[in-house]
TORZA-900500 format. One line per field, with one value per atom (N, C-alpha, C, O): z, y, x; residue number from 1. Coordinates in nm, 3 decimals. Layout:
N
z = c(Z:...)
y = c(Y:...)
x = c(X:...)
resi = c(NUM:...)
This chain:
197
z = c(0.000:0.000:0.000:-0.072:0.083:0.091:-0.043:-0.087:-0.108:-0.238:-0.342:-0.424:-0.337:-0.431:-0.411:-0.507:-0.283:-0.252:-0.302:-0.355:-0.285:-0.332:-0.484:-0.536:-0.555:-0.700:-0.745:-0.841:-0.674:-0.708:-0.691:-0.779:-0.579:-0.554:-0.657:-0.711:-0.685:-0.785:-0.920:-0.992:-0.956:-1.085:-1.093:-1.195:-0.984:-0.982:-0.992:-1.065:-0.919:-0.927:-1.066:-1.120:-1.124:-1.259:-1.359:-1.450:-1.344:-1.434:-1.418:-1.515:-1.292:-1.266:-1.331:-1.395:-1.314:-1.374:-1.525:-1.590:-1.582:-1.727:-1.779:-1.883:-1.707:-1.751:-1.744:-1.832:-1.638:-1.621:-1.728:-1.766:-1.777:-1.870:-2.014:-2.102:-2.041:-2.178:-2.229:-2.150:-2.361:-2.416:-2.380:-2.384:-2.344:-2.305:-2.404:-2.436:-2.453:-2.548:-2.475:-2.401:-2.495:-2.432:-2.537:-2.646:-2.503:-2.586:-2.531:-2.415:-2.614:-2.567:-2.549:-2.626:-2.448:-2.407:-2.462:-2.420:-2.557:-2.612:-2.506:-2.521:-2.399:-2.295:-2.211:-2.141:-2.218:-2.142:-2.234:-2.195:-2.356:-2.454:-2.517:-2.566:-2.516:-2.589:-2.686:-2.648:-2.809:-2.908:-2.947:-3.041:-2.874:-2.888:-2.983:-2.974:-3.074:-3.159:-3.153:-3.144:-3.157:-3.147:-3.254:-3.308:-3.283:-3.390:-3.359:-3.275:-3.425:-3.407:-3.500:-3.618:-3.446:-3.525:-3.539:-3.454:-3.648:-3.677:-3.567:-3.559:-3.482:-3.373:-3.251:-3.149:-3.260:-3.148:-3.045:-2.925:-3.091:-3.000:-3.051:-3.163:-2.968:-3.003:-2.976:-2.875:-3.068:-3.049:-3.048:-3.093:-2.996:-2.995:-3.031:-3.021:-3.073:-3.107:-3.064:-3.047:-3.047:-3.007:-3.121:-3.165:-3.170:-3.272:-3.217:-3.284:-3.096:-3.042:-3.100:-3.220:-3.016:-3.057:-3.109:-3.047:-3.222:-3.271:-3.222:-3.160:-3.251:-3.213:-3.190:-3.262:-3.091:-3.066:-2.992:-2.902:-3.031:-2.967:-2.934:-3.019:-2.813:-2.767:-2.719:-2.634:-2.773:-2.725:-2.652:-2.713:-2.522:-2.443:-2.391:-2.322:-2.425:-2.380:-2.272:-2.300:-2.148:-2.034:-2.031:-1.995:-2.068:-2.064:-2.176:-2.157:-2.294:-2.410:-2.478:-2.579:-2.423:-2.474:-2.623:-2.687:-2.679:-2.821:-2.909:-3.026:-2.852:-2.926:-2.910:-2.960:-2.842:-2.822:-2.950:-3.041:-2.957:-3.076:-3.040:-2.937:-3.126:-3.107:-3.243:-3.339:-3.250:-3.374:-3.337:-3.256:-3.398:-3.366:-3.491:-3.594:-3.480:-3.584:-3.524:-3.417:-3.593:-3.544:-3.646:-3.748:-3.621:-3.716:-3.715:-3.609:-3.833:-3.843:-3.796:-3.762:-3.795:-3.747:-3.600:-3.554:-3.526:-3.383:-3.355:-3.239:-3.458:-3.437:-3.364:-3.402:-3.258:-3.172:-3.130:-3.059:-3.176:-3.135:-3.032:-2.982:-3.000:-2.915:-2.984:-2.921:-3.116:-3.197:-3.320:-3.408:-3.327:-3.431:-3.571:-3.655:-3.598:-3.733:-3.768:-3.884:-3.669:-3.696:-3.722:-3.809:-3.647:-3.673:-3.819:-3.888:-3.863:-4.000:-4.102:-4.203:-4.074:-4.168:-4.179:-4.289:-4.065:-4.068:-4.142:-4.189:-4.154:-4.226:-4.376:-4.451:-4.420:-4.561:-4.642:-4.585:-4.777:-4.864:-4.845:-4.871:-4.802:-4.788:-4.663:-4.646:-4.577:-4.463:-4.470:-4.557:-4.384:-4.377:-4.488:-4.517:-4.550:-4.654:-4.602:-4.658:-4.493:-4.419:-4.498:-4.471:-4.595:-4.676:-4.759:-4.777:-4.808:-4.891:-4.807:-4.842:-4.695:-4.607:-4.465:-4.382:-4.435:-4.309:-4.184:-4.073:-4.198:-4.079:-4.093:-4.203:-3.977:-3.968:-3.894:-3.808:-3.925:-3.859:-3.819:-3.880:-3.716:-3.675:-3.647:-3.577:-3.704:-3.681:-3.653:-3.737:-3.536:-3.497:-3.583:-3.627:-3.604:-3.677:-3.592:-3.623:-3.483:-3.397:-3.260:-3.249:-3.156:-3.019:-2.959:-2.950:-2.918:-2.859:-2.712:-2.679:-2.621:-2.478:-2.440:-2.480:-2.361:-2.320:-2.171:-2.123:-2.100:-1.956:-1.881:-1.936:-1.756:-1.673:-1.723:-1.697:-1.796:-1.847:-1.966:-2.001:-2.031:-2.148:-2.274:-2.271:-2.387:-2.512:-2.630:-2.623:-2.737:-2.866:-2.951:-2.974:-2.996:-3.075:-3.216:-3.238:-3.310:-3.450:-3.518:-3.494:-3.604:-3.674:-3.796:-3.821:-3.871:-3.992:-3.958:-3.914:-3.980:-3.960:-4.097:-4.186:-4.112:-4.238:-4.212:-4.134:-4.277:-4.266:-4.406:-4.480:-4.442:-4.570:-4.687:-4.793:-4.666:-4.770:-4.788:-4.881:-4.700:-4.707:-4.585:-4.472:-4.608:-4.498:-4.482:-4.578:-4.358:-4.326:-4.193:-4.107:-4.175:-4.045:-3.943:-3.975:-3.822:-3.711:-3.590:-3.582:-3.498:-3.376:-3.255:-3.237:-3.172:-3.048:-2.932:-2.920:-2.847:-2.719:-2.617:-2.577:-2.576:-2.492:-2.353:-2.332:-2.257:-2.118:-2.058:-2.066:-1.997:-1.925:-1.796:-1.712:-1.781:-1.658:-1.547:-1.432:-1.584:-1.483:-1.551:-1.657:-1.490:-1.534:-1.410:-1.309:-1.418:-1.304:-1.307:-1.402:-1.203:-1.199:-1.173:-1.076:-1.260:-1.245:-1.128:-1.124:-1.034:-0.913:-0.940:-0.862:-1.049:-1.080:-1.175:-1.159:-1.275:-1.375:-1.328:-1.377:-1.231:-1.186:-1.302:-1.312:-1.389:-1.505:-1.512:-1.459:-1.579:-1.605:-1.696:-1.799:-1.656:-1.731:-1.747:-1.678:-1.840:-1.868:-1.916:-1.973:-1.892:-1.938:-1.983:-1.921:-2.090:-2.146:-2.179:-2.206:-2.178:-2.239:-2.352:-2.346:-2.454:-2.564:-2.629:-2.626:-2.688:-2.759:-2.889:-2.902:-2.984:-3.107:-3.174:-3.129:-3.281:-3.362:-3.508:-3.539:-3.597:-3.740:-3.819:-3.763:-3.949:-4.038:-4.115:-4.183:-4.102:-4.169:-4.321:-4.392:-4.370:-4.515:-4.572:-4.690:-4.488:-4.534:-4.569:-4.642:-4.515:-4.539:-4.638:-4.649:-4.709:-4.809:-4.751:-4.815:-4.628:-4.562:-4.533:-4.419:-4.637:-4.622:-4.628:-4.643:-4.617:-4.628:-4.525:-4.406:-4.574:-4.492:-4.421:-4.334:-4.457:-4.406:-4.471:-4.592:-4.401:-4.263:-4.158:-4.038:-4.202:-4.103:-4.001:-3.881:-4.051:-3.963:-3.962:-4.067:-3.846:-3.834:-3.907:-3.910:-3.965:-4.030:-3.927:-3.943:-3.821:-3.719:-3.631:-3.577:-3.618:-3.535:-3.417:-3.435:-3.297:-3.177:-3.130:-3.119:-3.104:-3.066:-2.927:-2.894:-2.847:-2.710:-2.689:-2.711:-2.647:-2.634:-2.490:-2.427:-2.439:-2.315:-2.339:-2.397:-2.294:-2.320:-2.213:-2.147:-2.196:-2.110:-2.173:-2.248:-2.141:-2.195:-2.096:-1.996:-2.125:-2.037:-2.119:-2.237:-2.055:-2.121:-2.136:-2.038:-2.258:-2.278:-2.195:-2.177:-2.145:-2.071:-2.165:-2.283:-2.113:-2.195:-2.262:-2.372:-2.196:-2.251:-2.324:-2.349:-2.358:-2.418:-2.552:-2.590:-2.625:-2.757:-2.753:-2.856:-2.634:-2.625:-2.599:-2.588)
y = c(-0.120:0.000:0.125:0.221:0.123:0.238:0.259:0.372:0.147:0.157:0.216:0.298:0.173:0.227:0.377:0.454:0.418:0.560:0.640:0.750:0.582:0.648:0.666:0.772:0.559:0.566:0.669:0.742:0.674:0.770:0.913:0.997:0.942:1.076:1.112:1.223:1.016:1.040:1.069:1.158:0.994:1.015:1.151:1.219:1.193:1.324:1.436:1.533:1.421:1.521:1.526:1.634:1.409:1.404:1.469:1.538:1.448:1.509:1.660:1.734:1.706:1.849:1.912:2.017:1.849:1.902:1.902:1.999:1.793:1.784:1.893:1.953:1.917:2.021:2.157:2.240:2.180:2.308:2.329:2.442:2.218:2.228:2.240:2.264:2.225:2.240:2.381:2.475:2.396:2.531:2.621:2.579:2.745:2.841:2.957:3.011:2.996:3.105:3.233:3.237:3.337:3.467:3.572:3.573:3.659:3.775:3.891:3.929:3.948:4.057:4.184:4.212:4.261:4.378:4.506:4.543:4.574:4.698:4.805:4.886:4.805:4.907:4.884:4.974:4.763:4.732:4.677:4.592:4.728:4.689:4.813:4.900:4.821:4.925:4.858:4.768:4.903:4.860:4.986:5.057:5.013:5.137:5.118:5.020:5.214:5.211:5.347:5.451:5.343:5.466:5.468:5.365:5.590:5.609:5.731:5.814:5.741:5.856:5.969:5.946:6.089:6.208:6.297:6.382:6.276:6.351:6.335:6.414:6.234:6.212:6.298:6.283:6.388:6.479:6.420:6.445:6.343:6.288:6.152:6.112:6.083:5.951:5.948:5.894:6.007:6.009:5.868:5.773:5.857:5.726:5.744:5.854:5.635:5.634:5.501:5.402:5.501:5.381:5.338:5.415:5.214:5.163:5.146:5.181:5.095:5.064:4.934:4.910:4.851:4.720:4.728:4.790:4.663:4.652:4.523:4.523:4.413:4.282:4.191:4.200:4.104:4.014:3.890:3.895:3.776:3.649:3.578:3.567:3.531:3.458:3.320:3.309:3.218:3.081:3.040:3.031:3.014:2.979:2.837:2.803:2.755:2.616:2.605:2.597:2.606:2.606:2.479:2.483:2.368:2.239:2.229:2.174:2.281:2.277:2.414:2.433:2.510:2.647:2.660:2.756:2.564:2.570:2.562:2.598:2.514:2.505:2.630:2.635:2.731:2.856:2.939:2.913:3.037:3.123:3.258:3.272:3.355:3.487:3.549:3.530:3.622:3.690:3.823:3.827:3.933:4.065:4.149:4.129:4.241:4.340:4.479:4.507:4.564:4.699:4.800:4.822:4.863:4.960:5.089:5.145:5.135:5.260:5.380:5.484:5.366:5.475:5.505:5.616:5.405:5.423:5.478:5.505:5.495:5.541:5.674:5.767:5.683:5.802:5.840:5.766:5.959:6.013:6.125:6.178:6.160:6.274:6.407:6.513:6.402:6.523:6.506:6.426:6.581:6.561:6.569:6.485:6.668:6.684:6.568:6.526:6.516:6.401:6.276:6.196:6.260:6.148:6.152:6.051:6.270:6.286:6.256:6.192:6.303:6.283:6.134:6.084:6.065:5.924:5.838:5.729:5.886:5.810:5.838:5.775:5.934:5.972:5.872:5.789:5.880:5.781:5.768:5.661:5.873:5.859:5.779:5.744:5.751:5.664:5.543:5.457:5.533:5.413:5.401:5.291:5.513:5.512:5.441:5.342:5.496:5.430:5.414:5.322:5.501:5.485:5.357:5.289:5.325:5.206:5.082:4.972:5.100:4.988:5.022:5.064:5.003:5.054:4.976:5.023:4.857:4.780:4.721:4.701:4.696:4.613:4.487:4.491:4.376:4.250:4.174:4.189:4.093:4.001:3.866:3.857:3.762:3.625:3.537:3.524:3.476:3.395:3.269:3.214:3.225:3.101:3.001:2.883:3.051:2.964:3.029:3.150:2.949:2.994:2.905:2.783:2.966:2.891:2.927:3.039:2.833:2.861:2.860:2.771:2.960:2.972:2.942:2.938:2.919:2.899:3.029:3.137:3.019:3.139:3.232:3.353:3.180:3.264:3.347:3.442:3.315:3.390:3.306:3.184:3.378:3.310:3.390:3.513:3.320:3.381:3.352:3.236:3.456:3.439:3.490:3.610:3.399:3.433:3.444:3.363:3.543:3.558:3.645:3.705:3.651:3.733:3.866:3.871:3.973:4.109:4.168:4.170:4.215:4.280:4.427:4.461:4.512:4.656:4.715:4.674:4.809:4.878:4.779:4.800:4.669:4.569:4.475:4.395:4.484:4.400:4.309:4.355:4.182:4.085:4.037:3.993:4.047:4.005:3.931:3.960:3.834:3.768:3.857:3.926:3.856:3.926:3.833:3.738:3.860:3.778:3.868:3.968:3.833:3.906:3.837:3.714:3.915:3.864:3.889:4.002:3.782:3.795:3.740:3.648:3.799:3.755:3.748:3.842:3.633:3.616:3.697:3.673:3.791:3.871:3.798:3.791:3.744:3.682:3.609:3.651:3.499:3.434:3.386:3.351:3.384:3.345:3.419:3.491:3.401:3.469:3.617:3.657:3.698:3.844:3.887:3.850:3.964:3.997:4.083:4.080:4.160:4.244:4.175:4.185:4.106:4.042:3.910:3.866:3.847:3.713:3.615:3.526:3.633:3.547:3.510:3.581:3.399:3.362:3.468:3.502:3.519:3.627:3.598:3.513:3.671:3.653:3.785:3.867:3.806:3.930:3.905:3.827:3.972:3.958:4.095:4.190:4.103:4.213:4.154:4.036:4.234:4.186:4.303:4.416:4.276:4.378:4.320:4.199:4.408:4.371:4.499:4.609:4.483:4.597:4.553:4.435:4.649:4.619:4.744:4.853:4.726:4.838:4.870:4.784:4.994:5.031:5.027:5.006:5.050:5.045:4.907:4.893:4.802:4.666:4.651:4.561:4.741:4.736:4.845:4.877:4.901:5.002:5.138:5.219:5.162:5.291:5.355:5.357:5.406:5.455:5.606:5.655:5.680:5.826:5.886:5.854:5.975:6.057:5.979:6.034:5.853:5.779:5.838:5.863:5.863:5.821:5.928:5.902:6.049:6.156:6.118:6.140:6.061:6.000:5.851:5.787:5.798:5.665:5.554:5.551:5.465:5.347:5.240:5.167:5.230:5.130:5.173:5.283:5.084:5.107:5.011:4.889:5.065:4.982:4.969:5.067:4.846:4.819:4.758:4.665:4.812:4.761:4.738:4.827:4.618:4.578:4.536:4.467:4.579:4.523:4.493:4.574:4.376:4.337:4.244:4.173:4.245:4.147:4.107:4.183:3.988:3.938:3.846:3.805:3.814:3.728:3.628:3.650:3.518:3.420:3.483:3.528:3.488:3.549:3.478:3.356:3.556:3.498:3.420:3.453:3.317:3.229:3.304:3.268:3.410:3.483:3.610:3.698:3.620:3.743:3.774:3.890:3.670:3.694:3.707:3.729:3.693:3.699:3.840:3.864)
x = c(0.082:0.000:0.086:0.059:0.191:0.281:0.351:0.369:0.391:0.457:0.362:0.402:0.234:0.135:0.118:0.112:0.109:0.093:0.214:0.199:0.333:0.455:0.453:0.488:0.411:0.403:0.300:0.322:0.187:0.083:0.133:0.113:0.197:0.252:0.357:0.358:0.447:0.551:0.490:0.536:0.387:0.320:0.255:0.264:0.189:0.126:0.229:0.210:0.338:0.444:0.502:0.528:0.523:0.578:0.486:0.532:0.355:0.259:0.259:0.248:0.272:0.276:0.399:0.389:0.514:0.637:0.627:0.667:0.574:0.561:0.469:0.496:0.359:0.266:0.332:0.313:0.410:0.478:0.584:0.615:0.639:0.751:0.706:0.789:0.578:0.530:0.558:0.564:0.574:0.593:0.476:0.360:0.505:0.402:0.403:0.509:0.286:0.274:0.235:0.136:0.314:0.291:0.258:0.316:0.167:0.137:0.219:0.202:0.306:0.391:0.308:0.216:0.343:0.266:0.330:0.439:0.263:0.319:0.345:0.436:0.266:0.283:0.407:0.453:0.463:0.584:0.693:0.772:0.695:0.796:0.856:0.784:0.987:1.060:1.156:1.231:1.154:1.254:1.330:1.293:1.437:1.511:1.630:1.703:1.647:1.766:1.835:1.770:1.967:2.045:2.153:2.192:2.202:2.300:2.386:2.349:2.497:2.585:2.541:2.515:2.534:2.499:2.621:2.647:2.696:2.818:2.923:3.017:2.906:3.001:2.974:3.042:2.876:2.849:2.753:2.766:2.659:2.559:2.513:2.546:2.437:2.385:2.235:2.190:2.157:2.011:1.954:2.018:1.834:1.768:1.621:1.565:1.561:1.419:1.360:1.431:1.230:1.158:1.067:0.981:1.086:0.996:0.855:0.757:0.844:0.713:0.661:0.672:0.605:0.556:0.414:0.327:0.390:0.254:0.191:0.085:0.259:0.209:0.328:0.428:0.319:0.430:0.387:0.304:0.445:0.416:0.547:0.635:0.557:0.675:0.631:0.543:0.693:0.670:0.797:0.904:0.785:0.903:0.889:0.792:0.986:0.990:1.096:1.215:1.051:1.143:1.227:1.345:1.168:1.239:1.340:1.449:1.305:1.394:1.393:1.324:1.470:1.465:1.496:1.453:1.571:1.604:1.480:1.484:1.368:1.243:1.158:1.045:1.209:1.136:1.139:1.219:1.051:1.045:0.983:0.915:1.007:0.948:0.920:0.995:0.811:0.774:0.709:0.616:0.758:0.704:0.683:0.749:0.590:0.564:0.579:0.524:0.653:0.681:0.629:0.694:0.515:0.461:0.543:0.571:0.580:0.656:0.574:0.630:0.444:0.359:0.387:0.363:0.438:0.465:0.605:0.638:0.687:0.825:0.825:0.754:0.907:0.904:1.045:1.112:1.089:1.220:1.204:1.304:1.080:1.047:1.074:1.069:1.103:1.120:1.032:1.062:0.924:0.823:0.882:0.850:0.966:1.022:1.114:1.119:1.187:1.273:1.189:1.222:1.081:0.990:0.943:0.944:0.904:0.855:0.964:0.938:1.087:1.197:1.233:1.256:1.239:1.277:1.175:1.209:1.053:0.950:0.949:0.875:1.032:1.036:1.118:1.189:1.110:1.176:1.327:1.381:1.398:1.543:1.583:1.699:1.485:1.511:1.416:1.434:1.317:1.234:1.130:1.083:1.093:0.989:0.865:0.819:0.812:0.705:0.576:0.499:0.550:0.428:0.436:0.335:0.554:0.573:0.599:0.555:0.672:0.706:0.661:0.742:0.533:0.477:0.516:0.492:0.576:0.611:0.751:0.802:0.810:0.931:0.890:0.801:0.954:0.918:1.044:1.150:1.030:1.137:1.073:0.973:1.133:1.086:1.206:1.295:1.209:1.324:1.333:1.233:1.458:1.483:1.563:1.569:1.624:1.704:1.719:1.741:1.707:1.733:1.840:1.823:1.950:2.061:2.074:2.115:2.041:2.059:2.206:2.281:2.247:2.386:2.405:2.518:2.295:2.303:2.286:2.309:2.244:2.226:2.119:2.125:2.020:1.912:1.950:1.878:2.063:2.108:2.091:2.101:2.064:2.035:2.089:2.101:2.122:2.147:2.023:1.989:1.956:1.835:1.862:1.878:1.867:1.889:1.753:1.664:1.739:1.612:1.623:1.728:1.515:1.508:1.443:1.328:1.518:1.466:1.436:1.521:1.314:1.274:1.245:1.156:1.322:1.306:1.322:1.412:1.236:1.251:1.243:1.302:1.168:1.152:1.269:1.271:1.369:1.489:1.494:1.474:1.520:1.528:1.672:1.735:1.723:1.859:1.857:1.774:1.948:1.957:2.026:2.123:1.976:2.040:2.042:1.963:2.133:2.145:2.124:2.195:2.028:2.002:2.071:2.067:2.135:2.185:2.074:2.049:2.008:1.889:1.913:1.992:1.841:1.851:1.711:1.633:1.681:1.555:1.561:1.647:1.469:1.464:1.388:1.433:1.271:1.187:1.072:1.024:1.028:0.905:0.831:0.893:0.699:0.617:0.486:0.456:0.407:0.278:0.297:0.361:0.240:0.249:0.159:0.042:0.213:0.135:0.012:-0.083:0.013:-0.103:-0.200:-0.322:-0.144:-0.230:-0.288:-0.392:-0.219:-0.257:-0.256:-0.341:-0.159:-0.138:0.009:0.095:0.038:0.176:0.238:0.181:0.355:0.419:0.568:0.624:0.629:0.771:0.829:0.757:0.958:1.023:1.165:1.238:1.205:1.339:1.397:1.323:1.529:1.603:1.686:1.724:1.715:1.799:1.870:1.822:1.986:2.062:2.116:2.134:2.142:2.211:2.259:2.228:2.334:2.373:2.373:2.390:2.352:2.347:2.384:2.395:2.405:2.430:2.303:2.247:2.258:2.134:2.149:2.051:2.271:2.292:2.265:2.233:2.278:2.247:2.099:2.060:2.016:1.873:1.828:1.710:1.926:1.894:1.861:1.795:1.906:1.881:2.018:2.064:2.080:2.217:2.232:2.344:2.123:2.129:2.224:2.219:2.312:2.401:2.512:2.580:2.532:2.648:2.772:2.768:2.884:2.910:2.882:2.895:2.842:2.821:2.713:2.728:2.605:2.506:2.538:2.535:2.567:2.626:2.551:2.428:2.629:2.572:2.537:2.439:2.617:2.591:2.474:2.472:2.378:2.261:2.267:2.277:2.262:2.259:2.114:2.042:2.074:1.935:1.930:2.005:1.841:1.820:1.671:1.589:1.637:1.497:1.468:1.548:1.356:1.304:1.158:1.085:1.114:0.976:0.924:1.001:0.795:0.730:0.597:0.536:0.556:0.430:0.364:0.423:0.239:0.161:0.082:0.056:0.046:-0.041:-0.179:-0.237:-0.231:-0.364:-0.471:-0.468:-0.564:-0.675:-0.764:-0.776:-0.827:-0.910:-1.024:-1.067:-1.074:-1.189:-1.146:-1.228:-1.014:-0.962:-1.026:-1.036:-1.072:-1.130:-1.282:-1.346:-1.339:-1.485:-1.532:-1.653)
resi = c(1:1:1:1:2:2:2:2:3:3:3:3:4:4:4:4:5:5:5:5:6:6:6:6:7:7:7:7:8:8:8:8:9:9:9:9:10:10:10:10:11:11:11:11:12:12:12:12:13:13:13:13:14:14:14:14:15:15:15:15:16:16:16:16:17:17:17:17:18:18:18:18:19:19:19:19:20:20:20:20:21:21:21:21:22:22:22:22:23:23:23:23:24:24:24:24:25:25:25:25:26:26:26:26:27:27:27:27:28:28:28:28:29:29:29:29:30:30:30:30:31:31:31:31:32:32:32:32:33:33:33:33:34:34:34:34:35:35:35:35:36:36:36:36:37:37:37:37:38:38:38:38:39:39:39:39:40:40:40:40:41:41:41:41:42:42:42:42:43:43:43:43:44:44:44:44:45:45:45:45:46:46:46:46:47:47:47:47:48:48:48:48:49:49:49:49:50:50:50:50:51:51:51:51:52:52:52:52:53:53:53:53:54:54:54:54:55:55:55:55:56:56:56:56:57:57:57:57:58:58:58:58:59:59:59:59:60:60:60:60:61:61:61:61:62:62:62:62:63:63:63:63:64:64:64:64:65:65:65:65:66:66:66:66:67:67:67:67:68:68:68:68:69:69:69:69:70:70:70:70:71:71:71:71:72:72:72:72:73:73:73:73:74:74:74:74:75:75:75:75:76:76:76:76:77:77:77:77:78:78:78:78:79:79:79:79:80:80:80:80:81:81:81:81:82:82:82:82:83:83:83:83:84:84:84:84:85:85:85:85:86:86:86:86:87:87:87:87:88:88:88:88:89:89:89:89:90:90:90:90:91:91:91:91:92:92:92:92:93:93:93:93:94:94:94:94:95:95:95:95:96:96:96:96:97:97:97:97:98:98:98:98:99:99:99:99:100:100:100:100:101:101:101:101:102:102:102:102:103:103:103:103:104:104:104:104:105:105:105:105:106:106:106:106:107:107:107:107:108:108:108:108:109:109:109:109:110:110:110:110:111:111:111:111:112:112:112:112:113:113:113:113:114:114:114:114:115:115:115:115:116:116:116:116:117:117:117:117:118:118:118:118:119:119:119:119:120:120:120:120:121:121:121:121:122:122:122:122:123:123:123:123:124:124:124:124:125:125:125:125:126:126:126:126:127:127:127:127:128:128:128:128:129:129:129:129:130:130:130:130:131:131:131:131:132:132:132:132:133:133:133:133:134:134:134:134:135:135:135:135:136:136:136:136:137:137:137:137:138:138:138:138:139:139:139:139:140:140:140:140:141:141:141:141:142:142:142:142:143:143:143:143:144:144:144:144:145:145:145:145:146:146:146:146:147:147:147:147:148:148:148:148:149:149:149:149:150:150:150:150:151:151:151:151:152:152:152:152:153:153:153:153:154:154:154:154:155:155:155:155:156:156:156:156:157:157:157:157:158:158:158:158:159:159:159:159:160:160:160:160:161:161:161:161:162:162:162:162:163:163:163:163:164:164:164:164:165:165:165:165:166:166:166:166:167:167:167:167:168:168:168:168:169:169:169:169:170:170:170:170:171:171:171:171:172:172:172:172:173:173:173:173:174:174:174:174:175:175:175:175:176:176:176:176:177:177:177:177:178:178:178:178:179:179:179:179:180:180:180:180:181:181:181:181:182:182:182:182:183:183:183:183:184:184:184:184:185:185:185:185:186:186:186:186:187:187:187:187:188:188:188:188:189:189:189:189:190:190:190:190:191:191:191:191:192:192:192:192:193:193:193:193:194:194:194:194:195:195:195:195:196:196:196:196:197:197:197:197)
């Protein structure tokens, strides 16, 4: 009887762990996501802008992180430098040409766990109608039940750098820097079951 009880408890615990380890899909929160990019301005300053998140989905497999994935859409309409005239200029044809290419997208193709909550996330970035592979250095900040939402939540930071000229946005290089540094912070939660109702 004791052996049966032990097997039953072990089985229940195993089922609980297995359920917890299944891949979890998170909806990224635009209100708690910044996709910041910065550049050199004639060497005098390093302005920055926020793309702003339109839509994003993260699938995180805690048991096998290599099976995780992320996909985001960044509408150029949300681009914000805190300078209205600069916002307008960056959306013109010599930069993003936002009327013709209204969104930027990123879709992961590989996730490499490095240990300690760190990952290399390779994916396809499409900007200005050009798609190139980029690698994000990502770090898991926290996962667990969000104290306010009462939902399973997750948060990451990530960084990368790229050359804007690779995406056909080479105006004013080299005076306005070609290298773009990108810093991302994001959090998301498991959608509520009645979210679509």
